[in-house]
Each structure stands twice: as structure tokens, then as C-alpha cells.
C-alpha positions, -999 to +999 in steps of 0.1 A: +092+407+224+074+416+190+040+398+187+021+393+150-015+397+148-029+374+118-062+390+109-090+370+115-126+373+097-146+392+122-181+373+129-204+373+096-236+394+094-265+373+102-273+343+080-307+362+066-289+384+046-274+356+026-234+370+034-211+342+031-178+340+053-158+346+022-177+376+012-173+391+047-137+383+045-131+399+011-151+431+023-126+431+056-098+426+036-111+459+015-120+480+044-087+468+061-067+484+035-082+518+044-070+512+078-101+502+096-095+472+122-124+471+146-150+444+141-178+468+149-164+487+122-160+461+098-194+449+104-208+486+100-190+486+065-203+455+053-238+462+061-234+495+046-222+479+011-244+449+012-275+464+026-302+437+029-290+415+001-259+387-001-235+389-030-207+370-038-172+376-027-158+392-059-195+407-065-194+423-030-159+436-037-170+456-067-199+470-050-177+480-021-153+495-045-182+514-064-194+528-031-162+541-020-154+556-057-187+575-049-184+584-017-147+598-021-158+618-054-189+631-031-162+640-002-134+652-023-155+673-047-141+651-078-157+636-105-155+597-111-138+583-138-146+548-131-110+542-140-097+534-104-080+562-101-102+582-077-102+552-060-064+548-054-058+582-047-086+587-024-073+555-004-041+571-003-058+603+013-077+586+036-047+569+049-027+595+053-046+619+069-057+592+094-093+592+085-099+560+101-102+576+134-133+591+128-147+555+125-171+540+099-198+562+101-180+587+083-183+566+053-218+555+060-229+591+061-234+612+032-203+629+019-222+662+026-224+656+062-182+651+062-166+669+090-151+701+080-118+688+094-114+659+079-127+674+048-096+698+045-072+669+056-085+648+027-081+676+003-046+682+015-034+646+016-047+640-017-018+629-042-014+645-077-021+622-106+007+613-128+004+625-163-007+602-189+017+582-208+023+596-243+044+577-270+077+592-280+108+577-295+139+570-281+170+590-291+194+569-310+222+560-289+255+551-297+270+514-289+306+517-278+320+480-277+354+487-266+358+520-245+397+519-240+401+515-279+382+550-280+398+566-253+432+553-275+419+567-307+413+601-288+448+601-274+464+591-310+443+619-326+453+645-301+490+642-309+482+646-351+483+684-361+449+700-374+428+672-362+396+672-340+396+647-313+357+643-312+357+624-345 
């Protein structure tokens, strides 16, 4: 029989840091999107993002996004554009190469300390960005209200000598 796991917020950081349960829950949700599920990893990543300062949930997630984007830029050797594209592509690469099996210590260390095997796997799994949208004009289309009439017209014209059936 299948069981359903409901995510429960992991234990809050010590109250001395001023981390609220909402902040911790928001950070846990952010890092769960990378595949981390254990309380130890989530606690370590929350401490990595917040350090010794507390923050509101929205600010903490913004800090986590910035730190993850900086880490991914260093690990992948790409420039951070700040638009979120690197974060989305990096998250996809991290999940695809199962980077979570290396643990949270990989993220909390400098990108230069990244194991070579993980660096190769991340670069290989990195999705190619989609081309930028460019404005174009849509070609004119004909509206045929009664397709059977068009078919009948062509059949009728085919019976006439020296007349093209196309128009």
C-alpha cells in the first residue's frame, strides 16, 4: 500500500539567531526543490544562508536565491545574469545529476572545492537556454467559412476548359 509523506517543517534554528518558523519553512521549501530532504541538510543549508542573522521568510528566500545563483555561477563557470535563468537551469542540472547525494556540504563549500565528478555531471546536465523571443509578423491566413463550397468551386471549375482550378 502506498503511503503519502507530508512535509513537516524541520526543527527551527536556535532562537538566538531570530529565525522564525515561517522563515525556516520557506527556506526548507526552497532547498527541497533542489532535492534535499533530510533535516540535517536543511538545517545546514538554512544556517549557510542566514549565518548569524535572522530574516523574514521573503528576505531569507531572496538571500538563498542569491547565494545559490552565486554558487552555481562559480560551479558551472557561467556569469550570473540576475534574471533567474541561471538559477532555473542550475536547479535543473543539480536535480538531473542527483547532486543531492553529495549532501549539503557541497553547497556550503566554495565552488572551487567541488568534486570533479560532480562538476562534470553538472555541466553535462545543464539545459541549453531557450532563444530570446523576437517580435515577428504573423503571415496572413485565409479564412474559409465553408470548406465544402471551396471544394465544390474547384470541382466546377475543373470541368471548364482552359481554367485553372486554383482560383
